[in-house]
N, C-alpha and C positions, 0 to 999 in steps of 0.2 A: 913550904908554902906551895899551894897548887898554882898551875898556870892561870886558872880563873881568878884566884885571889890576887895574883900579880897584876892582871889587867884591870880588875875592878876591886880595889882595896875594900875590905869589909864584907866581901861576899862570903856566905856560909854554905857549905854543903849540907848543913843540918836543916836548912829552911827550904821547904818545897818551893816557895815563891822564887828563891834564888836559883834552885836547881833547874826549873823548867825554862829559864832563859840562858843558862850557863852553857856556852859552846862545848865545854868538856862533857856535859851530860849526854851529848849526841854521839860521843864515842863510847858510851856505856848504855846501850839501848835497853837492857834489862831493867836497870834502875829507873830510867826515864819512863818506860812503859808501865812500871809499877806505880809511879806518880800519876800518870795519866789515868790509870784504872781507878786509883783512889778518887781522883777528881770526878770521873764519870759517875762513880757510885755515890759519892758523898756530897759533892759540890760542883756540878757540871758547869755552872756559870759562876766562876770564882773570882772575887775581887783580889787582885794580885799586886803586891807591893815589893818587887825585887829591889835590892839595894843598887843604886846607880842608874835606875831606869824610871821613867814616868810610869805611874800605876796604870793598870788596864784590867779588863775582864778577860779571863782565860776561858775560852769556849772549847769544850772537849768532846761533846756528844755529836754524833753524826747528824742527827735531826736539827740540832741548834745551829751547827755550822752551815747546813743547807739553808735554813731559814734566813740567816744573816746574808749569805751569799746571794740569795735571790732578791733581797730587798735593797736594791742598789741606790734608791733615793734616800732611804732611811739610814743606810750605813755606807759611808763614802770612803774612797781610797786616798784622796789627795792630801789629807792632813798627816797621814802616817802610814807608810807602806809596809814596814817590817820593824821588828824589835831592835832598837839601837840604843846604846847608853845615852844618857842625857848629854854627857860631854861631847859625844860624837854628833848628836843632833844639832847642838848649838854651834859646833865648829862648821858643819855643813851649811847651816843657815847663814853664818857670817860670810861664807864664800859665795853662796848662790842666791840668798834672799828667801829661800824656803827650805823644807826639810829633805829635798831630793837633789842628788847629784845629776840625775837625768830626769827627763819628762817622757817616760815610756807609757805604753798602754796600761801597765799595772799601777802607774802613779796618778792616772787621770780619771775623771768622771765624765758622764754625759753632760752636754752633747759633744765635748771635745773627744772623749774616748770613742764614742760611736763613729764619729766622722773619720778619725785616724784609722780605726779598725777597718773601715770600709775600703781604705786605699789598697790593702793587700788581701782582703777577705777572699776574693775569688781565687787567688793563687793557692790558698791553704784549704780549700774545700776538698772533700774526699775524692771526687771524680777528677779534679784538676791535679791533685797530688799523684794519683795513680797514673793518669795519662801522661803527665809531663815528666814524672820523676822515677817511677818504679824501675824502669830499665837501667837508668843511671845509678840508682841506689843499689840495685842488685850487682852491678859491675863493681862498685866500691866494696860491697860486702864480700864478694868472691875474692877480691884482691886481699882483703884482710884475713879471710880464712886461710888463703894460701900462705900468707906471712906467718900465721900461727903454726901451720904445719911445718914450715921451714925452720922454725925455732926449735923443733923437736918436742920432747915430752914435757918440759918444764917452762913455765912462763908466768909473768905477772899480767893477768888478764886486764886489769885496769890500765896500767901504764903502757902496755904494749898493744892493746886492742881498743878497749872501751873509750879511752880518751880521744883516740885518733879517728875512729870510724864515723861517729856523728859529726865531728869537726869537719871532716872531708865532705860530708853531705851538705852541711851548712855553707861551707865555702863554695860548693858547686852551685847552690841555688842563689847565692849572692854574687857569683862570678868573680870570686877573689882568687888571685894567682896561687898556684900550689906552693910556690916558694915562700909564701907568707904564712904557711901553716904553723911553724914554730912560734912566730910572734902572736898569732891568733890564739894558740893554745895557752901561751903565757898570760895573755890579757884576760881570756875567759876564766882561767883558773883564779886569777887575782880578784876578779869581780866578786866572787862568792867565797873566796878563801883568805880574805885579808886578816882574819883572826887566827888562822892555822899556822902554827910555828913552822911546819915543813914548807908551806907555801912561801912564808916570809924568808926562810933560810935559802930557798933556791931562787929567790927573786931579788938578790942584792943589786941587780941592774935590770932595767927594762930594755933588754936588747931587742929593739923593734925594727931597726933599719931606718927609722925616721926620727931618731933622737932617743936618748936614754935618760933615766932619772935614777939617782941613788935611792934605794929603799931606806926609809927612815925608821921603820919599826913601829911607827904610829899608824894604826889601821886607817884612820880617817885621812891623814895626809897622803898615804900611799894610794888610797882609793881615788883621791882627787887627781894625783899624778897619772894614775892609770886612765881615768876618764879623759884627761887632756890628750893622752896619746891616742885613745880611741877616736876622739873628736877630730884630731889632726888627720888620722888615717882615713876616716870615712868622709871628711870634708873633701879630700882629694877624689874619693870614689864618686861623690855627688857631682863634682865638676866634670869628671870624665863621662858619667852616664848622661848628663845633660847635653854634652857635646857629641857623645857617641853611644846612643841608646842600644841596648841589647835585649834579648829575651831572658831577663833574670829579675829577681826580686829587687836587686839594687837599683835597677832602672825604674821599676815601678815606684819605689820610694822617692828617688831623686826627682822624678817628674810628676809625682802625685800632687793633687791640689785639694784644698778645703775651702768651700764656699768661693770657688773660682780663683783662689790665690795659692801660690806655692806653699807647701808645708813649711812652717817657720823653722829656722836653722836648728834650734835646740831640740825640737820635736823630731825633725828628720834625722839628725845624728843619733838621737836616743832610740829611734826605730831600728837603726842598724845594730845598736848595742844590744837591745833586747832580743833581736833575731839571732845574733851571734852567740850570746851568752846563755840565755834560757834554752835555746834550741840545742845547745851543746851539753851543758852540765847535767841537765835533767835526764836526757836520753842515755848519756854515759853512765849515770848512777843506776838507772833502771836495768840496763844491760848487765852491769856488774852484779847487781843484787840477784837477778834471775839466774845468772850463771853460777853464782855462789850456791844458791839453793839447789841447783841440779847436782853440784859437786857434793853437797851434804846429804842429798836424798836420792840415792841411785834408783829407787823405785819410781820417783817422779821423772827422772831422766828417761828411764826405759819406757814409761807410759807415753811420753811425748814422741820419742823416737819411733815407737810402734804405730803411732797415728799422728802424722804431721798436721792433720786438720785441727789438732789441739793447740798448735802454736799460737793462734790469736788469744785463746783463753789463758795460756801460759804467760803471754805478754801482759794481759790485764792483771793477772795475779802478781807479776813482777812489779808492775806499777803500784798496785796496792801495797805490796810488801815494803817497797823502798820508799814510797812517797817522797820523792826528792825535794820538793818544796815543802818544808816542814810547817810553815805558817805564813799567813798574810794578815795584815792589820786592817781594821775598819774603824771609822769614827762615827758615832751616832749624831744625827742631825736634829734630833728631837728626843724628849723623854719617851721611853717605851718600855715594855715588859718583855723579858726573855727568861725562860726557865724559872719563872717565879721570882725573878729579881727585877728591880727597877733600874734601868740603864738611863743615865742622865745625858742630856745634850752635851756633846763635847767629850764624852767618855770614849776611850779607846777599847777595842775588842781585838784579841788575838785569836784567830781561827787556827787551832792546832790540828791540821789535817792528818798527821800521823796517828793522833789519838782517835779521830773519827774513823780512820781506816782499820782500827782494832776494836771498834765498838761491838761488844758482845750482843747488844740488842739488834744488830744488823747482820753481822757475819757469824755464821756457825763456826765454832772452833777457830777464832780469828788469829791465833798465834801459831797455826799450822799452815805451811805453804802447800797449797793444792793447785797443781798445774791445770786441772780441769774444773776449777771452782766456777759454779754457775747456780744462781746469779752472782754477780760481783759488782754491786753498785758503789764502787769506790769513788772517792771525791778528790783524788790526787790532782785532777785537772781543774779543780774549782767548779763553780757553777754560776748560773745567772749571767749577767751581762759581761762578766770578766772571765768566763770559761776560756781555757787556754786556746788561743788562736792556732797554735802549731800542733795540737794533739793528734790530728790525722797524719801529719808528717812523722811524728814520733812513733805512732803505732806502725806505720809503714816501715820505717827504719828497723824497728825491733823485730817485726815479723820476718822481714827479708833476711836479716842477719841470722836468725835462728833457723830459718828454713834452709839456709846454705850451710850452717855450721853443724847442726845436730846429726845429720846423717853420716857425717865423717868421723864421729867420735865413737871409739870402742869402749874406752874406760875414762872416767873423769873423777878426780878426787882432789881434796885440798892438799897443799904442799907447804904448809906453814900457816902462821897466824895472819889473818888480814888486818888492815887498819882502817878505821873510819875517820872521816875528816872532822876537824875541830871547828864547827860552825853551827849556828842555831837557825839559819834561814834556809839555805840550800845546802844539803849535805848528803854524803853517801860514802861508799868505799873509796879509799885512795890507794890501797894496795890489795891485790887478791892473787896470792901465789897458788897455782894449781899444777897438777900433773895430768897430762892427757896422753892417752894411747890412741893412735889414729887407725882408722880402717884402711 
């Protein structure tokens, strides 16, 4: 019996509707992309009834995903943010009163969403990110490149570099002490990896320094325990920044107001969670995917090394290729038409970004990694009112890392089989063994 069948009895790998929600499918991208291609070609707005999940419309074409993303009043976030089994949704509702553990920017709609976003919007604009952070980010990148060189010719790029580099950047902008890095890594990994057996295995205890919890093996229970640890930790951060403000994002959130009142506790705590988790895992996955493609394609590596002005386009192609956030959900607020289908009020829609970023109607030769791809209208950051707030920071981190790293590499090649994470929401490489010869 497969892991998927163990978690969701009755799941079948023979049914497309089951496969596209099955976390195991995201460890087998060739099969998953074949399913996406079938849907784009034959039924791009597909009524989907996976076992164990509430039914929804699978949206797989680039144009349709954009259309839904831009219609923020017609398609809302708050009812359903991501694909979760019915059992998990009901358990979370019994604990919180709604379908969310957190109330983050991605869980909310206007006007709440817009007002919360404005609290930190200035911090994450391109000019602010470059002015405030580029020097600090470059120092962190150089330190990680030096660590890579010290490890010699063989290393696991994910676990020795990609997990730690963006984490250190996020901790710097939040003003979190460096000694808390192992705890933050554990918690950010558990947020998106609760269904991954490897994450569960290495998280038998939440060794956080502020209390621990025995891992139960139940993804929903463990997610709630993780959320409670996050809230406890960042509750102390809020109290500190209100008493001792600094020039960091943690202070901006702690002292932020909406309509003249302090941000409510659940929303404020959730703000820290989304900054720490989304800002970490997505950048880590993109860096790993891009580095893997350079190892697999020496001509692409040589192309970028010969002209470092191509690093930004290489970064965009890495983002398209990896698409770390594989989907988000929306719910229709009224009957509407999409792709020739009638969407009823209350219907859920899953926007499959990874499919949209392989859409043959938009990308020439979409299954080939091209470091100099131009144009590259990928939708990995979403679009419309919910376009990723941290996208400029992510681009800066990735650009700086590869500007520092690529000139120092003489030879790069795979050194074993990589592994992909077992998750259908935010996923990517969880190991990447490589061999590097340094200049």
